[in-house]
ChimeraX commands (.cxc) that place a marker at each C-alpha (Angstrom):
marker #1 position 3.20,22.06,18.73 radius 0.5
marker #1 position 2.53,18.55,16.80 radius 0.5
marker #1 position 5.44,17.82,14.62 radius 0.5
marker #1 position 4.84,16.19,11.54 radius 0.5
marker #1 position 5.68,12.68,11.18 radius 0.5
marker #1 position 8.50,13.55,8.48 radius 0.5
marker #1 position 10.22,15.56,10.90 radius 0.5
marker #1 position 10.23,13.03,13.47 radius 0.5
marker #1 position 11.66,10.00,11.97 radius 0.5
marker #1 position 15.36,9.50,11.13 radius 0.5
marker #1 position 16.30,10.31,7.40 radius 0.5
marker #1 position 15.62,7.95,4.75 radius 0.5
marker #1 position 18.08,4.72,5.13 radius 0.5
marker #1 position 18.66,2.04,2.40 radius 0.5
marker #1 position 18.89,-1.73,3.84 radius 0.5
marker #1 position 22.89,-2.54,3.78 radius 0.5
marker #1 position 21.39,-6.48,3.18 radius 0.5
marker #1 position 18.56,-8.03,2.07 radius 0.5
marker #1 position 17.72,-11.67,1.42 radius 0.5
marker #1 position 15.44,-14.56,1.03 radius 0.5
marker #1 position 14.99,-17.31,3.64 radius 0.5
marker #1 position 13.30,-20.54,2.89 radius 0.5
marker #1 position 11.42,-21.75,5.92 radius 0.5
marker #1 position 10.17,-24.76,4.72 radius 0.5
marker #1 position 6.37,-25.81,4.01 radius 0.5
marker #1 position 6.71,-24.26,0.68 radius 0.5
marker #1 position 7.56,-20.34,2.10 radius 0.5
marker #1 position 10.33,-18.12,1.59 radius 0.5
marker #1 position 10.69,-14.69,3.52 radius 0.5
marker #1 position 12.26,-11.42,2.23 radius 0.5
marker #1 position 14.36,-10.08,5.12 radius 0.5
marker #1 position 16.19,-7.04,5.19 radius 0.5
marker #1 position 18.74,-5.26,7.51 radius 0.5
marker #1 position 19.81,-1.59,7.79 radius 0.5
marker #1 position 21.28,0.92,10.81 radius 0.5
marker #1 position 24.60,-0.47,12.38 radius 0.5
marker #1 position 25.89,-4.14,11.48 radius 0.5
marker #1 position 27.46,-4.09,14.69 radius 0.5
marker #1 position 25.03,-2.61,17.04 radius 0.5
marker #1 position 21.97,-3.56,19.22 radius 0.5
marker #1 position 19.79,-5.77,17.62 radius 0.5
marker #1 position 16.17,-5.23,17.08 radius 0.5
marker #1 position 13.37,-7.26,15.21 radius 0.5
marker #1 position 10.46,-5.03,13.70 radius 0.5
marker #1 position 7.22,-7.13,13.60 radius 0.5
marker #1 position 4.38,-5.66,11.01 radius 0.5
marker #1 position 0.66,-5.41,11.58 radius 0.5
marker #1 position -2.05,-7.12,9.73 radius 0.5
marker #1 position -1.17,-10.26,9.20 radius 0.5
marker #1 position -0.45,-9.65,5.78 radius 0.5
marker #1 position 0.07,-6.06,5.96 radius 0.5
marker #1 position 3.99,-6.35,5.38 radius 0.5
marker #1 position 7.16,-3.85,5.49 radius 0.5
marker #1 position 7.94,-0.33,4.07 radius 0.5
marker #1 position 10.91,1.28,3.94 radius 0.5
marker #1 position 10.05,3.74,6.52 radius 0.5
marker #1 position 9.66,1.15,9.06 radius 0.5
marker #1 position 13.68,1.67,9.19 radius 0.5
marker #1 position 13.46,5.26,10.07 radius 0.5
marker #1 position 11.74,4.66,13.56 radius 0.5
marker #1 position 15.18,3.35,14.60 radius 0.5
marker #1 position 18.72,5.20,15.30 radius 0.5
marker #1 position 20.85,4.10,12.38 radius 0.5
marker #1 position 24.00,4.40,14.39 radius 0.5
marker #1 position 22.64,2.17,17.48 radius 0.5
marker #1 position 20.72,-0.50,16.72 radius 0.5
marker #1 position 20.94,-3.02,13.90 radius 0.5
marker #1 position 17.45,-3.14,11.97 radius 0.5
marker #1 position 16.04,-6.69,11.00 radius 0.5
marker #1 position 12.98,-5.98,8.55 radius 0.5
marker #1 position 10.78,-8.99,7.38 radius 0.5
marker #1 position 7.58,-9.82,5.45 radius 0.5
marker #1 position 5.61,-12.57,7.40 radius 0.5
marker #1 position 4.34,-15.54,5.69 radius 0.5
marker #1 position 1.86,-14.51,2.37 radius 0.5
marker #1 position 2.73,-10.86,3.04 radius 0.5
marker #1 position 4.92,-8.41,0.86 radius 0.5
marker #1 position 7.78,-9.87,-1.14 radius 0.5
marker #1 position 7.65,-13.29,0.95 radius 0.5
marker #1 position 5.94,-15.79,-1.29 radius 0.5
marker #1 position 3.65,-17.37,-2.17 radius 0.5
marker #1 position 2.07,-13.93,-2.06 radius 0.5
marker #1 position -1.22,-14.74,0.09 radius 0.5
marker #1 position -0.54,-18.00,0.91 radius 0.5
marker #1 position -2.31,-19.14,4.17 radius 0.5
marker #1 position -1.14,-22.78,3.75 radius 0.5
marker #1 position 1.13,-23.23,6.47 radius 0.5
marker #1 position 0.82,-20.24,7.86 radius 0.5
marker #1 position -0.11,-19.92,11.69 radius 0.5
marker #1 position 1.26,-18.23,14.53 radius 0.5
marker #1 position 3.40,-20.85,15.57 radius 0.5
marker #1 position 4.71,-20.76,12.19 radius 0.5
marker #1 position 5.52,-17.33,12.30 radius 0.5
marker #1 position 7.08,-17.44,15.94 radius 0.5
marker #1 position 9.62,-20.30,14.22 radius 0.5
marker #1 position 10.40,-17.96,11.61 radius 0.5
marker #1 position 11.73,-15.41,13.73 radius 0.5
marker #1 position 14.06,-17.82,15.49 radius 0.5
marker #1 position 15.04,-18.95,11.96 radius 0.5
marker #1 position 16.24,-15.59,11.05 radius 0.5
marker #1 position 17.95,-14.94,14.60 radius 0.5
marker #1 position 19.29,-18.09,13.99 radius 0.5
marker #1 position 20.06,-17.40,9.93 radius 0.5
marker #1 position 21.75,-13.98,11.16 radius 0.5
marker #1 position 24.07,-15.20,13.71 radius 0.5
marker #1 position 22.45,-12.99,16.66 radius 0.5
marker #1 position 23.10,-15.00,19.96 radius 0.5
marker #1 position 22.22,-12.29,22.19 radius 0.5
marker #1 position 18.89,-11.07,23.16 radius 0.5
marker #1 position 17.20,-8.67,20.91 radius 0.5
marker #1 position 14.49,-6.08,21.16 radius 0.5
marker #1 position 11.12,-6.95,19.53 radius 0.5
marker #1 position 8.89,-4.08,18.03 radius 0.5
marker #1 position 5.20,-4.67,17.32 radius 0.5
marker #1 position 2.33,-2.72,16.94 radius 0.5
marker #1 position -1.37,-4.20,16.23 radius 0.5
marker #1 position -1.18,-7.77,15.00 radius 0.5
marker #1 position 2.89,-7.14,15.58 radius 0.5
marker #1 position 1.95,-6.42,19.08 radius 0.5
marker #1 position 0.18,-9.95,19.39 radius 0.5
marker #1 position 3.08,-11.88,17.34 radius 0.5
marker #1 position 5.67,-9.98,19.71 radius 0.5
marker #1 position 3.94,-11.40,22.91 radius 0.5
marker #1 position 3.83,-14.49,21.83 radius 0.5
marker #1 position 7.33,-14.70,20.64 radius 0.5
marker #1 position 8.63,-13.38,24.01 radius 0.5
marker #1 position 5.78,-15.94,25.89 radius 0.5
marker #1 position 7.52,-18.76,23.62 radius 0.5
marker #1 position 11.22,-17.57,24.31 radius 0.5
marker #1 position 11.71,-15.28,26.88 radius 0.5
marker #1 position 15.35,-15.73,27.06 radius 0.5
marker #1 position 15.71,-14.34,23.86 radius 0.5
marker #1 position 14.00,-10.99,24.31 radius 0.5
marker #1 position 15.84,-8.08,25.68 radius 0.5
marker #1 position 12.77,-5.73,25.66 radius 0.5
marker #1 position 9.44,-5.22,24.34 radius 0.5
marker #1 position 8.27,-2.65,22.52 radius 0.5
marker #1 position 4.82,-2.73,21.73 radius 0.5
marker #1 position 1.80,-0.37,20.20 radius 0.5
marker #1 position -1.48,-0.55,19.66 radius 0.5
marker #1 position -2.32,-3.59,21.84 radius 0.5
marker #1 position -4.35,-6.73,20.18 radius 0.5
marker #1 position -4.95,-9.90,21.97 radius 0.5
marker #1 position -7.13,-11.66,19.67 radius 0.5
marker #1 position -9.92,-12.66,22.11 radius 0.5
marker #1 position -13.31,-13.18,20.59 radius 0.5
marker #1 position -14.25,-10.05,22.22 radius 0.5
marker #1 position -11.24,-7.99,20.19 radius 0.5
marker #1 position -12.64,-9.70,16.79 radius 0.5
marker #1 position -16.12,-8.71,17.51 radius 0.5
marker #1 position -15.60,-5.21,18.69 radius 0.5
marker #1 position -14.43,-4.90,14.94 radius 0.5
marker #1 position -15.63,-7.17,12.67 radius 0.5
marker #1 position -18.94,-7.77,14.37 radius 0.5
marker #1 position -20.21,-4.88,16.42 radius 0.5
marker #1 position -18.95,-2.00,18.31 radius 0.5
marker #1 position -16.59,-0.02,16.31 radius 0.5
marker #1 position -19.56,0.53,13.86 radius 0.5
marker #1 position -21.64,2.94,16.19 radius 0.5
marker #1 position -17.97,5.29,15.65 radius 0.5
marker #1 position -17.73,5.00,11.67 radius 0.5
marker #1 position -21.05,3.80,10.68 radius 0.5
marker #1 position -20.41,5.40,7.09 radius 0.5
marker #1 position -16.98,3.35,6.39 radius 0.5
marker #1 position -19.11,0.24,8.02 radius 0.5
marker #1 position -21.98,0.08,5.66 radius 0.5
marker #1 position -20.05,-1.28,2.46 radius 0.5
marker #1 position -18.34,-3.95,4.69 radius 0.5
marker #1 position -21.47,-4.86,6.21 radius 0.5
marker #1 position -23.92,-4.68,3.34 radius 0.5
marker #1 position -21.57,-6.76,1.14 radius 0.5
marker #1 position -22.79,-9.73,3.37 radius 0.5
marker #1 position -26.25,-11.07,2.66 radius 0.5
marker #1 position -29.19,-10.75,5.25 radius 0.5
marker #1 position -29.07,-14.44,6.70 radius 0.5
marker #1 position -25.03,-14.40,7.04 radius 0.5
marker #1 position -24.72,-11.08,8.94 radius 0.5
marker #1 position -24.86,-12.77,12.52 radius 0.5
marker #1 position -21.35,-13.97,11.62 radius 0.5
marker #1 position -19.33,-11.43,9.40 radius 0.5
marker #1 position -15.94,-13.22,9.51 radius 0.5
marker #1 position -16.94,-16.27,8.75 radius 0.5
marker #1 position -19.07,-15.04,5.90 radius 0.5
marker #1 position -15.92,-12.94,4.71 radius 0.5
marker #1 position -13.62,-16.39,5.09 radius 0.5
marker #1 position -15.94,-18.12,2.80 radius 0.5
marker #1 position -15.78,-15.33,-0.05 radius 0.5
marker #1 position -12.18,-14.56,0.60 radius 0.5
marker #1 position -11.45,-18.60,0.02 radius 0.5
marker #1 position -13.71,-18.75,-2.86 radius 0.5
marker #1 position -12.89,-20.18,-6.35 radius 0.5
marker #1 position -14.20,-17.09,-7.77 radius 0.5
marker #1 position -11.27,-14.60,-8.06 radius 0.5
marker #1 position -13.69,-11.77,-8.63 radius 0.5
marker #1 position -15.71,-12.76,-5.12 radius 0.5
marker #1 position -12.49,-13.07,-3.58 radius 0.5
marker #1 position -11.49,-9.19,-4.50 radius 0.5
marker #1 position -14.48,-7.51,-3.85 radius 0.5
marker #1 position -14.43,-9.03,-0.35 radius 0.5
marker #1 position -10.74,-8.43,-0.12 radius 0.5
marker #1 position -11.28,-4.83,-0.80 radius 0.5
marker #1 position -14.52,-4.20,1.35 radius 0.5
marker #1 position -12.54,-5.68,4.57 radius 0.5
marker #1 position -9.46,-3.95,3.79 radius 0.5
marker #1 position -10.88,-0.88,3.47 radius 0.5
marker #1 position -13.02,-1.01,6.62 radius 0.5
marker #1 position -9.98,-0.94,8.60 radius 0.5
marker #1 position -7.99,1.35,6.72 radius 0.5
marker #1 position -10.85,3.85,7.13 radius 0.5
marker #1 position -10.90,3.19,10.72 radius 0.5
marker #1 position -7.14,3.24,11.86 radius 0.5
marker #1 position -6.25,7.24,12.16 radius 0.5
marker #1 position -7.83,9.77,14.67 radius 0.5
marker #1 position -8.64,11.65,11.40 radius 0.5
marker #1 position -9.40,9.50,8.24 radius 0.5
marker #1 position -6.90,9.37,5.37 radius 0.5
marker #1 position -8.16,8.87,1.83 radius 0.5
marker #1 position -5.01,7.70,0.70 radius 0.5
marker #1 position -5.13,4.85,2.90 radius 0.5
marker #1 position -8.15,3.67,1.50 radius 0.5
marker #1 position -7.39,4.23,-1.74 radius 0.5
marker #1 position -4.45,2.08,-1.40 radius 0.5
marker #1 position -7.06,-1.02,-1.21 radius 0.5
marker #1 position -8.98,0.41,-4.15 radius 0.5
marker #1 position -6.36,0.11,-6.63 radius 0.5
marker #1 position -3.96,-2.59,-5.60 radius 0.5
marker #1 position -5.73,-5.97,-5.71 radius 0.5
marker #1 position -2.99,-7.75,-4.87 radius 0.5
marker #1 position -2.41,-6.29,-1.49 radius 0.5
marker #1 position -6.09,-5.56,-0.67 radius 0.5
marker #1 position -6.57,-10.05,-1.10 radius 0.5
marker #1 position -3.10,-10.49,0.99 radius 0.5
marker #1 position -4.22,-8.32,3.76 radius 0.5
marker #1 position -7.73,-9.17,3.87 radius 0.5
marker #1 position -7.24,-13.13,3.21 radius 0.5
marker #1 position -4.59,-13.42,5.71 radius 0.5
marker #1 position -6.06,-11.75,8.53 radius 0.5
marker #1 position -9.44,-13.62,8.26 radius 0.5
marker #1 position -7.54,-16.81,8.06 radius 0.5
marker #1 position -6.24,-15.84,11.55 radius 0.5
marker #1 position -8.88,-14.35,13.03 radius 0.5
marker #1 position -11.34,-17.01,12.18 radius 0.5
marker #1 position -9.00,-19.50,13.60 radius 0.5
marker #1 position -8.50,-17.67,16.62 radius 0.5
marker #1 position -4.76,-16.54,16.13 radius 0.5
marker #1 position -4.41,-20.91,16.50 radius 0.5
marker #1 position -4.26,-20.08,20.45 radius 0.5
marker #1 position -5.48,-22.94,22.87 radius 0.5
marker #1 position -7.59,-20.68,24.63 radius 0.5
marker #1 position -9.28,-17.13,24.19 radius 0.5
marker #1 position -7.20,-15.49,26.51 radius 0.5
marker #1 position -3.76,-17.04,26.17 radius 0.5
marker #1 position -1.74,-14.21,26.01 radius 0.5
marker #1 position -2.61,-12.60,29.28 radius 0.5
marker #1 position -2.62,-16.43,30.76 radius 0.5
marker #1 position 0.93,-16.79,30.11 radius 0.5
marker #1 position 2.23,-13.35,31.06 radius 0.5
marker #1 position 3.89,-14.73,34.07 radius 0.5
marker #1 position 6.65,-15.66,31.88 radius 0.5
marker #1 position 7.44,-12.34,30.50 radius 0.5
marker #1 position 7.44,-10.67,33.82 radius 0.5
marker #1 position 10.82,-9.96,34.10 radius 0.5
marker #1 position 11.33,-8.52,30.41 radius 0.5
marker #1 position 11.00,-4.55,30.32 radius 0.5
marker #1 position 8.56,-3.81,28.46 radius 0.5
marker #1 position 6.96,-0.38,26.98 radius 0.5
marker #1 position 3.22,-0.22,25.89 radius 0.5
marker #1 position 2.42,2.82,23.11 radius 0.5
marker #1 position -1.57,2.84,22.53 radius 0.5
marker #1 position -3.98,5.64,21.00 radius 0.5
marker #1 position -6.69,6.96,23.36 radius 0.5
marker #1 position -8.80,6.77,20.14 radius 0.5
marker #1 position -7.63,3.73,18.38 radius 0.5
marker #1 position -10.96,1.85,17.34 radius 0.5
marker #1 position -9.20,-1.12,15.73 radius 0.5
marker #1 position -7.59,-2.05,18.98 radius 0.5
marker #1 position -9.60,-0.29,22.06 radius 0.5
marker #1 position -7.49,1.06,24.52 radius 0.5
marker #1 position -9.09,-1.62,27.20 radius 0.5
marker #1 position -6.53,-4.09,25.65 radius 0.5
marker #1 position -3.69,-1.70,26.63 radius 0.5
marker #1 position -4.92,-1.80,30.07 radius 0.5
marker #1 position -6.01,-5.45,30.46 radius 0.5
marker #1 position -2.03,-6.56,29.63 radius 0.5
marker #1 position -0.63,-3.76,32.13 radius 0.5
marker #1 position -2.86,-5.26,34.56 radius 0.5
marker #1 position -0.74,-8.63,34.17 radius 0.5
marker #1 position 2.13,-6.99,33.23 radius 0.5
marker #1 position 2.60,-4.03,36.21 radius 0.5
marker #1 position 5.89,-3.24,35.54 radius 0.5
marker #1 position 5.30,-1.87,32.26 radius 0.5
marker #1 position 5.48,1.28,31.13 radius 0.5
marker #1 position 2.31,2.63,29.49 radius 0.5
marker #1 position 2.07,5.42,27.43 radius 0.5
marker #1 position -1.35,6.69,26.53 radius 0.5
marker #1 position -1.56,9.18,23.46 radius 0.5
marker #1 position -4.75,11.29,24.05 radius 0.5
marker #1 position -4.88,12.74,20.53 radius 0.5
marker #1 position -4.33,9.43,17.97 radius 0.5
marker #1 position -5.98,6.68,16.81 radius 0.5
marker #1 position -4.37,3.23,15.89 radius 0.5
marker #1 position -1.49,3.76,13.11 radius 0.5
marker #1 position 2.21,3.90,13.49 radius 0.5
marker #1 position 2.23,6.64,11.51 radius 0.5
marker #1 position 0.18,9.02,13.91 radius 0.5
marker #1 position 3.01,11.55,14.75 radius 0.5
marker #1 position 2.33,11.47,18.47 radius 0.5
marker #1 position 2.56,7.72,18.70 radius 0.5
marker #1 position 5.67,7.79,16.27 radius 0.5
marker #1 position 7.11,10.26,18.62 radius 0.5
marker #1 position 6.63,7.59,21.59 radius 0.5
marker #1 position 8.21,4.71,19.73 radius 0.5
marker #1 position 11.15,5.87,18.07 radius 0.5
marker #1 position 14.23,4.15,19.40 radius 0.5
marker #1 position 16.89,7.13,19.91 radius 0.5
marker link #1:1,2 radius 0.2
marker link #1:2,3 radius 0.2
marker link #1:3,4 radius 0.2
marker link #1:4,5 radius 0.2
marker link #1:5,6 radius 0.2
marker link #1:6,7 radius 0.2
marker link #1:7,8 radius 0.2
marker link #1:8,9 radius 0.2
marker link #1:9,10 radius 0.2
marker link #1:10,11 radius 0.2
marker link #1:11,12 radius 0.2
marker link #1:12,13 radius 0.2
marker link #1:13,14 radius 0.2
marker link #1:14,15 radius 0.2
marker link #1:15,16 radius 0.2
marker link #1:16,17 radius 0.2
marker link #1:17,18 radius 0.2
marker link #1:18,19 radius 0.2
marker link #1:19,20 radius 0.2
marker link #1:20,21 radius 0.2
marker link #1:21,22 radius 0.2
marker link #1:22,23 radius 0.2
marker link #1:23,24 radius 0.2
marker link #1:24,25 radius 0.2
marker link #1:25,26 radius 0.2
marker link #1:26,27 radius 0.2
marker link #1:27,28 radius 0.2
marker link #1:28,29 radius 0.2
marker link #1:29,30 radius 0.2
marker link #1:30,31 radius 0.2
marker link #1:31,32 radius 0.2
marker link #1:32,33 radius 0.2
marker link #1:33,34 radius 0.2
marker link #1:34,35 radius 0.2
marker link #1:35,36 radius 0.2
marker link #1:36,37 radius 0.2
marker link #1:37,38 radius 0.2
marker link #1:38,39 radius 0.2
marker link #1:39,40 radius 0.2
marker link #1:40,41 radius 0.2
marker link #1:41,42 radius 0.2
marker link #1:42,43 radius 0.2
marker link #1:43,44 radius 0.2
marker link #1:44,45 radius 0.2
marker link #1:45,46 radius 0.2
marker link #1:46,47 radius 0.2
marker link #1:47,48 radius 0.2
marker link #1:48,49 radius 0.2
marker link #1:49,50 radius 0.2
marker link #1:50,51 radius 0.2
marker link #1:51,52 radius 0.2
marker link #1:52,53 radius 0.2
marker link #1:53,54 radius 0.2
marker link #1:54,55 radius 0.2
marker link #1:55,56 radius 0.2
marker link #1:56,57 radius 0.2
marker link #1:57,58 radius 0.2
marker link #1:58,59 radius 0.2
marker link #1:59,60 radius 0.2
marker link #1:60,61 radius 0.2
marker link #1:61,62 radius 0.2
marker link #1:62,63 radius 0.2
marker link #1:63,64 radius 0.2
marker link #1:64,65 radius 0.2
marker link #1:65,66 radius 0.2
marker link #1:66,67 radius 0.2
marker link #1:67,68 radius 0.2
marker link #1:68,69 radius 0.2
marker link #1:69,70 radius 0.2
marker link #1:70,71 radius 0.2
marker link #1:71,72 radius 0.2
marker link #1:72,73 radius 0.2
marker link #1:73,74 radius 0.2
marker link #1:74,75 radius 0.2
marker link #1:75,76 radius 0.2
marker link #1:76,77 radius 0.2
marker link #1:77,78 radius 0.2
marker link #1:78,79 radius 0.2
marker link #1:79,80 radius 0.2
marker link #1:80,81 radius 0.2
marker link #1:81,82 radius 0.2
marker link #1:82,83 radius 0.2
marker link #1:83,84 radius 0.2
marker link #1:84,85 radius 0.2
marker link #1:85,86 radius 0.2
marker link #1:86,87 radius 0.2
marker link #1:87,88 radius 0.2
marker link #1:88,89 radius 0.2
marker link #1:89,90 radius 0.2
marker link #1:90,91 radius 0.2
marker link #1:91,92 radius 0.2
marker link #1:92,93 radius 0.2
marker link #1:93,94 radius 0.2
marker link #1:94,95 radius 0.2
marker link #1:95,96 radius 0.2
marker link #1:96,97 radius 0.2
marker link #1:97,98 radius 0.2
marker link #1:98,99 radius 0.2
marker link #1:99,100 radius 0.2
marker link #1:100,101 radius 0.2
marker link #1:101,102 radius 0.2
marker link #1:102,103 radius 0.2
marker link #1:103,104 radius 0.2
marker link #1:104,105 radius 0.2
marker link #1:105,106 radius 0.2
marker link #1:106,107 radius 0.2
marker link #1:107,108 radius 0.2
marker link #1:108,109 radius 0.2
marker link #1:109,110 radius 0.2
marker link #1:110,111 radius 0.2
marker link #1:111,112 radius 0.2
marker link #1:112,113 radius 0.2
marker link #1:113,114 radius 0.2
marker link #1:114,115 radius 0.2
marker link #1:115,116 radius 0.2
marker link #1:116,117 radius 0.2
marker link #1:117,118 radius 0.2
marker link #1:118,119 radius 0.2
marker link #1:119,120 radius 0.2
marker link #1:120,121 radius 0.2
marker link #1:121,122 radius 0.2
marker link #1:122,123 radius 0.2
marker link #1:123,124 radius 0.2
marker link #1:124,125 radius 0.2
marker link #1:125,126 radius 0.2
marker link #1:126,127 radius 0.2
marker link #1:127,128 radius 0.2
marker link #1:128,129 radius 0.2
marker link #1:129,130 radius 0.2
marker link #1:130,131 radius 0.2
marker link #1:131,132 radius 0.2
marker link #1:132,133 radius 0.2
marker link #1:133,134 radius 0.2
marker link #1:134,135 radius 0.2
marker link #1:135,136 radius 0.2
marker link #1:136,137 radius 0.2
marker link #1:137,138 radius 0.2
marker link #1:138,139 radius 0.2
marker link #1:139,140 radius 0.2
marker link #1:140,141 radius 0.2
marker link #1:141,142 radius 0.2
marker link #1:142,143 radius 0.2
marker link #1:143,144 radius 0.2
marker link #1:144,145 radius 0.2
marker link #1:145,146 radius 0.2
marker link #1:146,147 radius 0.2
marker link #1:147,148 radius 0.2
marker link #1:148,149 radius 0.2
marker link #1:149,150 radius 0.2
marker link #1:150,151 radius 0.2
marker link #1:151,152 radius 0.2
marker link #1:152,153 radius 0.2
marker link #1:153,154 radius 0.2
marker link #1:154,155 radius 0.2
marker link #1:155,156 radius 0.2
marker link #1:156,157 radius 0.2
marker link #1:157,158 radius 0.2
marker link #1:158,159 radius 0.2
marker link #1:159,160 radius 0.2
marker link #1:160,161 radius 0.2
marker link #1:161,162 radius 0.2
marker link #1:162,163 radius 0.2
marker link #1:163,164 radius 0.2
marker link #1:164,165 radius 0.2
marker link #1:165,166 radius 0.2
marker link #1:166,167 radius 0.2
marker link #1:167,168 radius 0.2
marker link #1:168,169 radius 0.2
marker link #1:169,170 radius 0.2
marker link #1:170,171 radius 0.2
marker link #1:171,172 radius 0.2
marker link #1:172,173 radius 0.2
marker link #1:173,174 radius 0.2
marker link #1:174,175 radius 0.2
marker link #1:175,176 radius 0.2
marker link #1:176,177 radius 0.2
marker link #1:177,178 radius 0.2
marker link #1:178,179 radius 0.2
marker link #1:179,180 radius 0.2
marker link #1:180,181 radius 0.2
marker link #1:181,182 radius 0.2
marker link #1:182,183 radius 0.2
marker link #1:183,184 radius 0.2
marker link #1:184,185 radius 0.2
marker link #1:185,186 radius 0.2
marker link #1:186,187 radius 0.2
marker link #1:187,188 radius 0.2
marker link #1:188,189 radius 0.2
marker link #1:189,190 radius 0.2
marker link #1:190,191 radius 0.2
marker link #1:191,192 radius 0.2
marker link #1:192,193 radius 0.2
marker link #1:193,194 radius 0.2
marker link #1:194,195 radius 0.2
marker link #1:195,196 radius 0.2
marker link #1:196,197 radius 0.2
marker link #1:197,198 radius 0.2
marker link #1:198,199 radius 0.2
marker link #1:199,200 radius 0.2
marker link #1:200,201 radius 0.2
marker link #1:201,202 radius 0.2
marker link #1:202,203 radius 0.2
marker link #1:203,204 radius 0.2
marker link #1:204,205 radius 0.2
marker link #1:205,206 radius 0.2
marker link #1:206,207 radius 0.2
marker link #1:207,208 radius 0.2
marker link #1:208,209 radius 0.2
marker link #1:209,210 radius 0.2
marker link #1:210,211 radius 0.2
marker link #1:211,212 radius 0.2
marker link #1:212,213 radius 0.2
marker link #1:213,214 radius 0.2
marker link #1:214,215 radius 0.2
marker link #1:215,216 radius 0.2
marker link #1:216,217 radius 0.2
marker link #1:217,218 radius 0.2
marker link #1:218,219 radius 0.2
marker link #1:219,220 radius 0.2
marker link #1:220,221 radius 0.2
marker link #1:221,222 radius 0.2
marker link #1:222,223 radius 0.2
marker link #1:223,224 radius 0.2
marker link #1:224,225 radius 0.2
marker link #1:225,226 radius 0.2
marker link #1:226,227 radius 0.2
marker link #1:227,228 radius 0.2
marker link #1:228,229 radius 0.2
marker link #1:229,230 radius 0.2
marker link #1:230,231 radius 0.2
marker link #1:231,232 radius 0.2
marker link #1:232,233 radius 0.2
marker link #1:233,234 radius 0.2
marker link #1:234,235 radius 0.2
marker link #1:235,236 radius 0.2
marker link #1:236,237 radius 0.2
marker link #1:237,238 radius 0.2
marker link #1:238,239 radius 0.2
marker link #1:239,240 radius 0.2
marker link #1:240,241 radius 0.2
marker link #1:241,242 radius 0.2
marker link #1:242,243 radius 0.2
marker link #1:243,244 radius 0.2
marker link #1:244,245 radius 0.2
marker link #1:245,246 radius 0.2
marker link #1:246,247 radius 0.2
marker link #1:247,248 radius 0.2
marker link #1:248,249 radius 0.2
marker link #1:249,250 radius 0.2
marker link #1:250,251 radius 0.2
marker link #1:251,252 radius 0.2
marker link #1:252,253 radius 0.2
marker link #1:253,254 radius 0.2
marker link #1:254,255 radius 0.2
marker link #1:255,256 radius 0.2
marker link #1:256,257 radius 0.2
marker link #1:257,258 radius 0.2
marker link #1:258,259 radius 0.2
marker link #1:259,260 radius 0.2
marker link #1:260,261 radius 0.2
marker link #1:261,262 radius 0.2
marker link #1:262,263 radius 0.2
marker link #1:263,264 radius 0.2
marker link #1:264,265 radius 0.2
marker link #1:265,266 radius 0.2
marker link #1:266,267 radius 0.2
marker link #1:267,268 radius 0.2
marker link #1:268,269 radius 0.2
marker link #1:269,270 radius 0.2
marker link #1:270,271 radius 0.2
marker link #1:271,272 radius 0.2
marker link #1:272,273 radius 0.2
marker link #1:273,274 radius 0.2
marker link #1:274,275 radius 0.2
marker link #1:275,276 radius 0.2
marker link #1:276,277 radius 0.2
marker link #1:277,278 radius 0.2
marker link #1:278,279 radius 0.2
marker link #1:279,280 radius 0.2
marker link #1:280,281 radius 0.2
marker link #1:281,282 radius 0.2
marker link #1:282,283 radius 0.2
marker link #1:283,284 radius 0.2
marker link #1:284,285 radius 0.2
marker link #1:285,286 radius 0.2
marker link #1:286,287 radius 0.2
marker link #1:287,288 radius 0.2
marker link #1:288,289 radius 0.2
marker link #1:289,290 radius 0.2
marker link #1:290,291 radius 0.2
marker link #1:291,292 radius 0.2
marker link #1:292,293 radius 0.2
marker link #1:293,294 radius 0.2
marker link #1:294,295 radius 0.2
marker link #1:295,296 radius 0.2
marker link #1:296,297 radius 0.2
marker link #1:297,298 radius 0.2
marker link #1:298,299 radius 0.2
marker link #1:299,300 radius 0.2
marker link #1:300,301 radius 0.2
marker link #1:301,302 radius 0.2
marker link #1:302,303 radius 0.2
marker link #1:303,304 radius 0.2
marker link #1:304,305 radius 0.2
marker link #1:305,306 radius 0.2
marker link #1:306,307 radius 0.2
marker link #1:307,308 radius 0.2
marker link #1:308,309 radius 0.2
marker link #1:309,310 radius 0.2
marker link #1:310,311 radius 0.2
marker link #1:311,312 radius 0.2
marker link #1:312,313 radius 0.2
marker link #1:313,314 radius 0.2
marker link #1:314,315 radius 0.2
view
């Protein structure tokens, strides 16, 4: 019998420490710690980019066993300046993770936990700093290849969610629909704030509407009611995706997986993940044969899908 998410997670827990970390370039990160200060360290990498953290993310970890570090990536959540894409690249985020580790005086390798864009960042961090990673805990693999961006934002996913696609697609004039990411980027970076917000709502709601096996009204309502969150999410994502995640090649992650062959890796992926198709997980598994791949046959994309959560919780 499927359990509700609330029954699966550890009880609500407060952060025992939170602070702001100046990482230069005009950015300050919000960082918090929960669980056991003397425990096995783990860092949580949220999705998006631009998604931010929430208190429930602390509950995926045994609070007696783990020292849990959560932070809002550049421009996201409580980090400032909000929605800023200046000095905000994959490589800045990788450096930020190292800065957090050094600031917290964590000397041993730590667990790295990330889903969707968080899986992209986790893999990039591990490839760049393999000796810093004890294990990878990944969900909803996203490799930021051209085919991955095109599938969700240009053609592919709209065959499954044509109703949710329509507002996203029809917002862009006919003569720009051949490259929707570029068309949205132009509007999300417009000098006209209302144009920015209209684009941000449509971009964000499209993703929210497709992130669950069964659509959740509350997911899309969030972006209809919270303009700042919609703009943060959409503008940051589009910035990263139009710049191909700032990688040197289209398939950079898979091309560099040989550097992380010795890192224990767990991959959890929903069979019906429309945002990040399950093929991504199998492509990664082919490059990391030692990895454990767990396919959740009755779930979609989100971390909050109960059976995905059950496979991810670190006991």
